[in-house]
C-alpha positions in Angstrom: 96.6 89.7 112.0 97.8 92.6 109.8 98.4 92.7 106.1 102.3 92.8 106.5 102.3 89.9 109.0 99.9 87.8 106.4 102.6 89.0 103.8 105.6 87.5 106.1 103.7 84.2 106.7 102.9 83.8 102.9 106.9 84.6 102.0 107.8 82.1 104.9 105.6 79.1 103.4 106.3 79.9 99.7 109.9 79.5 100.4 109.8 76.2 102.0 107.5 74.8 99.3 109.6 75.8 96.7 112.4 74.1 98.4 110.6 70.9 98.8 109.7 71.1 95.1 105.8 71.5 96.4 105.9 67.8 97.8 105.7 66.9 101.5 108.8 65.1 102.2 110.3 64.7 105.7 113.9 64.3 104.6 113.6 67.3 102.2 112.1 69.5 104.9 114.6 68.4 107.4 117.3 69.7 104.9 115.4 72.9 104.6 115.1 73.3 108.3 118.9 72.8 109.0 119.6 75.2 106.3 117.5 77.7 108.0 119.1 77.2 111.4 122.6 77.7 110.0 122.2 80.7 107.9 119.8 82.6 110.0 119.5 84.3 113.8 117.6 82.0 116.4 114.9 84.6 116.3 114.3 84.6 112.7 114.5 80.7 112.4 112.1 80.4 115.1 109.6 82.9 113.4 109.8 80.9 110.2 109.5 77.7 111.6 106.7 78.4 113.7 104.8 79.2 110.8 106.0 76.2 108.7 104.9 73.8 111.8 101.5 75.5 111.9 101.1 74.6 108.3 102.4 71.0 108.4 100.4 70.4 111.4 97.4 71.7 109.7 97.9 69.1 106.7 98.5 66.2 109.7 102.1 65.6 109.2 103.0 63.1 111.9 106.6 63.9 112.0 106.1 67.4 112.5 105.9 66.5 116.6 109.6 65.3 116.6 111.0 68.5 115.7 112.3 70.6 118.6 112.9 74.3 118.3 115.9 76.1 120.1 115.3 78.1 123.4 114.6 81.7 122.7 118.1 84.1 123.1 118.3 86.7 125.5 116.9 89.8 124.3 118.1 93.0 125.6 116.0 96.2 124.2 117.6 99.1 122.7 116.9 102.4 124.7 115.9 105.1 122.4 116.2 108.6 123.4 115.0 112.0 122.3 118.4 112.4 120.7 117.9 109.3 118.5 114.5 111.0 117.2 116.2 114.7 116.7 119.0 113.0 114.9 116.6 111.2 112.6 114.7 114.2 112.0 117.9 116.0 111.1 118.9 113.1 108.8 115.6 114.1 106.4 116.6 117.8 107.0 117.2 118.5 103.1 114.7 115.8 101.8 111.4 116.7 99.6 109.7 114.5 101.9 110.7 116.8 105.4 107.0 117.8 106.4 105.5 114.3 105.7 108.5 112.5 107.6 108.5 114.9 110.6 104.6 114.3 110.8 104.9 110.5 111.0 108.0 110.7 113.4 106.1 112.8 115.9 102.9 111.1 115.5 104.6 107.7 116.0 106.6 108.7 119.2 103.9 110.8 120.7 100.8 108.2 120.1 102.5 104.7 120.3 101.3 103.2 117.1 102.5 100.1 115.5 104.4 101.2 112.0 101.6 99.2 110.1 98.9 101.2 112.0 100.5 104.4 111.0 100.7 103.4 107.3 96.8 102.6 107.2 95.9 106.2 108.5 93.6 108.3 106.7 93.1 111.9 107.1 89.8 111.4 108.7 91.3 109.4 111.5 92.9 112.4 112.9 91.1 114.7 115.1 93.3 117.8 115.3 91.2 119.8 117.3 90.9 117.1 120.1 94.2 115.7 119.3 92.9 111.9 119.2 94.2 109.4 116.5 91.5 106.5 115.9 93.4 103.2 115.1 90.4 101.5 113.0 90.2 97.5 112.7 88.3 97.5 109.5 89.7 95.3 107.2 87.5 96.0 104.4 89.0 99.6 104.3 92.7 97.8 104.4 92.8 98.7 108.1 93.8 95.9 110.6 95.0 95.7 114.1 96.8 93.0 115.5 94.2 92.5 118.5 91.3 92.8 115.7 90.2 95.6 117.9 89.7 99.6 117.0 91.1 101.9 119.8 92.1 105.6 120.3 95.6 107.2 121.1 96.7 111.0 121.2 99.3 113.1 120.3 100.9 116.3 121.7 100.3 120.1 121.1 103.6 120.0 119.1 102.4 117.0 116.9 99.2 118.8 116.4 101.0 121.8 115.0 103.0 119.7 112.5 100.2 117.5 111.7 98.0 120.7 111.0 100.8 121.7 108.5 101.2 118.2 106.9 97.4 117.7 106.4 96.9 121.3 104.7 99.9 120.1 102.5 98.3 116.4 102.0 94.9 117.9 101.1 96.1 120.3 98.3 99.1 118.4 97.1 99.5 114.7 97.4 98.0 112.0 95.5 98.7 109.3 98.0 95.8 107.3 99.4 97.3 107.1 102.7 98.8 109.7 104.9 101.9 107.9 105.3 102.7 105.2 102.1 104.5 102.5 103.3 106.3 101.5 100.2 108.0 105.3 100.0 108.6 105.6 103.7 110.0 101.9 104.2 112.5 103.0 101.4 113.4 106.6 102.8 114.0 105.2 106.3 116.2 102.2 104.9 119.5 104.2 105.7 118.0 106.3 108.9 119.3 106.3 112.2 116.1 104.4 113.3 113.2 102.7 111.6 109.5 103.6 111.8 108.9 100.5 114.1 111.3 102.1 116.5 108.9 105.2 117.1 106.4 102.9 119.2 109.4 101.8 121.2 110.5 105.4 122.2 106.9 106.1 123.3 106.9 103.0 125.5 110.0 103.9 126.9 109.4 107.6 127.3 105.9 106.7 128.9 107.7 105.1 131.5 110.4 107.6 132.1 107.5 109.9 132.8 106.1 107.9 135.3 103.0 107.1 133.0 100.6 104.0 134.6 101.5 100.7 132.5 98.0 99.7 132.4 97.2 103.0 130.2 100.1 102.3 128.2 98.7 99.0 127.2 95.3 100.4 126.3 96.6 103.2 124.0 99.3 101.2 122.3 96.8 98.3 121.6 98.5 95.5 123.6 96.7 92.2 124.2 95.0 92.2 127.4 94.8 88.4 127.7 96.0 87.4 131.1 95.7 90.9 132.5 92.7 90.4 134.9 92.5 94.1 136.2 92.2 95.5 132.6 90.0 92.6 131.1 87.5 92.8 134.2 87.9 95.9 136.4 89.8 99.0 135.0 87.6 100.6 132.3 88.7 104.0 131.3 86.4 106.6 129.1 88.2 108.2 126.1 88.0 111.5 128.2 89.7 109.5 131.2 92.4 108.2 128.8 93.0 111.7 127.4 93.4 113.3 130.7 96.1 110.9 131.8 97.7 110.8 128.7 98.0 114.8 128.9 99.4 114.4 132.5 102.2 112.0 131.2 103.0 113.3 127.7 102.2 117.2 127.5 105.4 118.4 128.3 107.2 116.2 125.6 109.1 118.7 123.6 110.7 117.1 120.5 110.6 119.5 117.6 
């Protein structure tokens, strides 16, 4: 569970507790649930309710079992193309953060990291020479992954070139504790054509467009392997194997 997800859960429970005046009450709770359902999208409502119901079950509230959630809405993923990425880089063309943003965007679209994972990166997590980015699950250092396992991913030579320039600037000029500070970048991307979380979606789609194997994409992106018998019990790839397969798929990626 990432720090961002923990904050979302905490906010959901705090809003609920404030509405019921911190006193568990069936009638007041149902009023809050109905209010959420009227004012929010189905997906947002279900996310909020999932956390609240877990909380109430933990408190052994018998009436929780009577609450029925609506079915999931039909979801059609948004297609992201190289033009979307180029337009986003152009959007920041005249900002003082351009080098940092180009490094973030190119690393995101060529590595498949989650937004939270990008925000948690330290300079030592990036091996420029080998084009490796290490995604660490190390809560003591403020680094977490969704699966609670560390992994590696890779980036292209073009990304390597931009990261080299940014790391030089970062080491000499910046006072940030992380390479890509979340608060600053969330604000900068709030009016951009895409969000940081979309960079990972672009990577997933581009990998498939290039004919990359889904099993390797799951490993690089840090997907949960539960239910995937092949990846859990049979398909082991070394770091060298993963990089060779990655390069066969992504080495020609040309966003500048």
